[in-house]
C-alpha positions in Angstrom: -25.8 -52.6 16.6 -22.3 -51.8 15.2 -21.5 -50.7 11.7 -18.6 -51.9 10.0 -15.5 -49.9 9.9 -15.4 -50.1 6.1 -18.9 -49.0 5.7 -18.1 -45.6 3.8 -21.0 -43.8 5.2 -21.4 -40.5 3.7 -23.4 -37.2 4.2 -25.6 -38.1 1.2 -26.4 -41.4 2.8 -27.8 -39.6 5.8 -29.9 -37.2 3.7 -31.4 -40.3 1.9 -32.2 -42.3 5.1 -33.7 -39.0 6.2 -35.9 -38.6 3.0 -37.1 -42.0 3.0 -38.5 -41.7 6.5 -39.9 -38.5 5.7 -41.4 -39.1 2.4 -42.5 -43.0 3.0 -41.5 -44.2 -0.4 -38.7 -44.5 -2.7 -40.5 -42.2 -5.4 -41.1 -39.7 -2.7 -37.6 -39.6 -1.6 -35.9 -39.5 -5.2 -37.9 -36.6 -5.8 -37.1 -34.7 -2.7 -33.2 -35.3 -3.2 -33.9 -34.4 -6.9 -32.6 -38.0 -8.0 -34.1 -40.4 -10.4 -35.8 -43.6 -8.6 -33.4 -45.6 -10.3 -30.3 -43.6 -9.2 -31.6 -43.8 -5.5 -32.5 -47.4 -5.6 -28.8 -48.1 -6.8 -27.2 -45.7 -4.0 -29.2 -47.5 -1.5 -28.4 -51.4 -2.8 -24.6 -50.0 -2.8 -24.8 -49.1 0.7 -26.6 -52.2 2.1 -24.0 -54.1 0.4 -21.2 -52.3 2.2 -23.3 -52.7 5.5 -24.5 -56.2 4.9 -27.4 -54.9 6.3 -30.9 -54.0 4.8 -32.1 -50.6 5.8 -35.7 -51.0 4.6 -38.5 -53.3 4.1 -39.2 -54.0 0.5 -42.8 -53.6 -0.8 -44.0 -51.9 2.6 -46.5 -49.2 2.1 -45.6 -46.8 3.6 -42.0 -47.8 3.6 -40.7 -49.1 6.8 -37.1 -48.8 7.9 -35.3 -51.9 9.8 -33.4 -51.6 12.8 -30.3 -50.7 11.1 -32.3 -48.1 9.2 -33.8 -46.8 12.3 -30.3 -46.4 13.7 -29.0 -44.6 10.7 -32.0 -42.3 10.9 -31.1 -41.7 14.4 -27.3 -40.7 13.4 -28.8 -38.6 10.3 -31.2 -36.4 13.0 -27.8 -35.9 15.0 -25.7 -35.1 12.1 -27.5 -33.3 9.6 -28.7 -30.3 12.0 -25.1 -30.0 13.3 -23.8 -30.0 9.9 -26.4 -27.4 9.0 -25.8 -25.0 11.7 -21.9 -25.5 11.4 -22.1 -24.5 7.8 -24.1 -21.5 8.8 -21.8 -20.4 11.3 -18.6 -20.8 8.8 -20.5 -18.7 6.2 -21.1 -16.0 8.8 -17.4 -16.1 9.3 -16.6 -16.0 5.9 -19.0 -13.0 5.4 -17.8 -11.1 8.5 -21.2 -11.5 10.0 -19.8 -13.0 13.0 -16.7 -13.6 14.7 -14.2 -11.7 16.9 -12.8 -8.4 16.7 -10.0 -7.7 19.2 -8.8 -4.3 18.8 -6.0 -2.6 20.2 -4.6 1.2 20.1 -0.9 1.9 20.0 -2.1 5.7 20.5 -3.4 7.0 23.6 -5.7 10.0 22.1 -6.9 7.5 19.5 -9.9 6.4 21.9 -11.3 10.0 21.7 -12.4 9.4 18.0 -12.6 5.5 18.0 -15.2 5.2 20.6 -18.1 7.2 19.1 -17.8 5.3 15.9 -18.3 1.9 17.6 -22.2 1.9 18.5 -23.0 2.3 14.7 -20.5 -0.5 14.0 -22.2 -3.0 16.6 -25.4 -2.2 15.2 -24.1 -3.0 11.5 -22.2 -6.3 13.0 -24.1 -7.5 15.7 -22.5 -11.0 15.5 -19.0 -9.6 16.0 -17.7 -9.8 19.6 -15.7 -6.4 19.7 -13.1 -5.9 22.4 -11.1 -2.7 22.6 -7.8 -2.6 24.2 -6.4 1.0 24.8 -2.3 1.1 24.4 -1.5 -2.6 25.3 1.3 -3.0 27.6 2.7 -6.0 25.5 4.0 -6.5 22.1 1.1 -5.9 19.8 2.6 -7.1 16.8 3.5 -10.5 18.0 0.1 -10.6 19.7 -1.7 -9.8 16.4 0.3 -12.7 14.6 -0.6 -15.2 17.6 -4.1 -14.5 17.3 -4.6 -12.7 20.3 -5.3 -9.4 18.7 -7.1 -9.1 15.4 -6.4 -5.2 14.6 -3.8 -2.6 15.7 -4.6 0.9 15.3 -0.8 2.5 15.0 1.4 4.9 12.9 4.4 2.7 13.2 4.7 0.6 10.1 6.7 -2.5 9.5 7.7 -4.1 6.4 6.9 -7.7 6.4 4.6 -10.3 4.4 2.5 -11.8 7.1 0.9 -8.2 8.0 -0.9 -5.7 6.1 -1.0 -2.2 7.1 -4.1 -0.4 5.7 -3.8 3.5 5.3 -6.3 5.2 7.2 -5.6 9.0 7.5 -3.0 11.4 7.9 -2.4 13.8 10.9 -0.3 16.4 12.3 1.2 17.0 15.6 1.1 20.5 17.4 2.0 21.8 20.7 -0.7 22.6 22.9 -0.4 25.4 25.8 -2.5 27.7 28.1 -3.4 30.8 26.1 -1.1 33.1 28.3 2.0 31.1 27.3 4.6 33.3 25.6 4.9 30.5 23.2 1.2 31.7 21.7 2.9 34.8 20.2 4.9 32.5 17.8 3.5 31.0 14.5 5.2 27.9 14.9 7.4 25.9 17.7 11.3 25.4 17.3 12.8 22.6 19.2 14.9 25.3 21.2 11.6 26.4 22.4 11.1 23.6 24.9 14.3 24.2 26.4 12.7 25.8 29.7 9.1 23.8 29.2 7.8 21.4 31.4 6.7 18.7 28.6 3.5 16.6 29.4 3.9 13.3 28.1 2.4 9.7 28.1 4.2 7.0 30.2 5.8 5.3 27.3 9.5 4.9 26.1 10.8 8.0 24.2 11.4 5.9 20.9 7.3 5.6 20.5 7.0 9.5 21.1 7.2 11.5 17.9 7.9 14.8 19.7 11.3 13.2 20.9 12.2 11.0 17.7 11.0 13.6 15.0 11.4 17.0 16.7 13.8 17.2 19.7 16.2 14.6 19.3 17.2 15.5 15.9 18.0 19.0 17.1 19.7 17.6 20.2 17.3 19.2 22.6 16.1 18.2 25.8 13.1 19.9 27.5 13.4 21.2 30.9 11.5 18.4 32.6 9.1 15.7 31.4 5.9 15.1 33.4 4.2 11.5 32.7 0.5 11.7 32.6 -1.7 8.6 31.9 -4.7 10.5 30.5 -5.3 12.6 27.5 -8.1 14.2 29.4 -5.9 15.2 32.6 -2.7 16.3 30.3 -5.2 18.8 28.2 -6.4 20.3 31.5 -2.9 20.4 33.0 -1.7 22.2 29.9 -4.7 24.8 30.0 -3.9 25.4 33.6 -0.2 26.2 32.7 1.3 23.2 34.3 3.3 22.3 31.0 3.1 21.9 27.4 2.1 19.0 25.3 2.4 17.5 21.8 -0.6 16.0 20.3 -2.5 15.7 17.3 -4.9 18.1 16.4 -8.2 16.2 17.1 -6.8 15.6 20.8 -7.1 19.1 21.5 -9.6 20.7 19.1 -12.6 21.0 21.6 -10.2 22.7 24.0 -8.8 25.3 21.5 -12.3 26.1 20.3 -13.5 26.9 23.7 -10.4 29.2 24.3 -8.9 27.0 26.9 -5.7 26.0 24.6 -3.6 27.6 22.0 -2.2 25.1 19.5 0.9 25.8 17.2 2.5 23.5 14.8 6.1 22.1 15.6 8.6 23.5 13.0 7.6 23.0 9.5 4.9 20.4 10.6 5.5 16.7 12.2 3.0 14.7 10.0 2.1 11.1 10.7 -0.3 8.5 9.2 -2.4 6.4 11.0 -2.6 2.6 9.8 -4.7 -0.3 10.5 -2.4 -3.5 11.0 -3.9 -6.9 10.6 -2.9 -10.4 9.6 -2.4 -10.4 5.8 -4.8 -13.2 5.5 -7.4 -11.2 6.9 -7.1 -7.8 5.2 -10.4 -8.5 3.2 -12.7 -9.0 6.0 -15.6 -7.3 5.4 -16.1 -6.1 9.1 -12.5 -4.9 9.1 -13.1 -3.0 5.8 -16.2 -1.6 7.3 -14.6 -0.4 10.3 -11.7 1.0 8.0 -14.2 3.3 6.2 -15.9 4.5 9.2 -12.6 5.6 10.6 -11.8 7.5 7.2 -15.1 9.1 6.7 -14.8 10.2 10.5 -11.3 11.6 10.2 -11.7 13.4 6.9 -14.0 16.0 8.7 -11.2 16.6 11.5 
């Protein structure tokens, strides 16, 4: 049985036919829908006129739906639960209780403090599909704007209106070296001190490494040799073995320093940076993002 294209069916009509079937009377349906019986009768009469079909048999006790009414009821039982489920899902997305959080790090050693935070975060936000990408090999900001990423942890800020950079914490780079290194006798490291050193570095372009852009290049200094190392743990072990020195945030080496396996010294008067959470401007107030930001701030305040 086809419904005319100009029927003007609305969600309220589906709710009405469901109430009629469940309550068995106009009076019961009106009470269920919080309407007067007169208003409900008017609504039904208007719909029947649009459809040019009767939806229920008058004067039947209990109320009996016609074939048209039964077809409309069948539609209502499909649409209304799906609508309610969709509304619930949309509300969960709005509140941050569900959704996706694809996170990338623009910092090799950040994984060291980030991973311990995630079990508690996942317990608080079980409906959020969390994925972590360590030092992506792609343009992370473009991926962020394109929706492939939802959050980038970075120390590089770009002034643009479509992105928001949430301040998280400040940090300082230090030079780490084996305890027997002659550099340990110095209170701080000058650029010229690296002229005869093997510098352990991550395999990224120099423009992204603060030890070059903010320390060596302004002084016109080039280390004896640069040795690329993929992994922070391996880099620390190589430095402890006297195979080179490395410029790292304090959090990366603090355990090795505490155990006496490494010494750490500031670079000049201090090379200080700030970590940010880059997100799409429209998403900056998402509850799950703000929850993660607060966890990061609390964790790094103790470092």
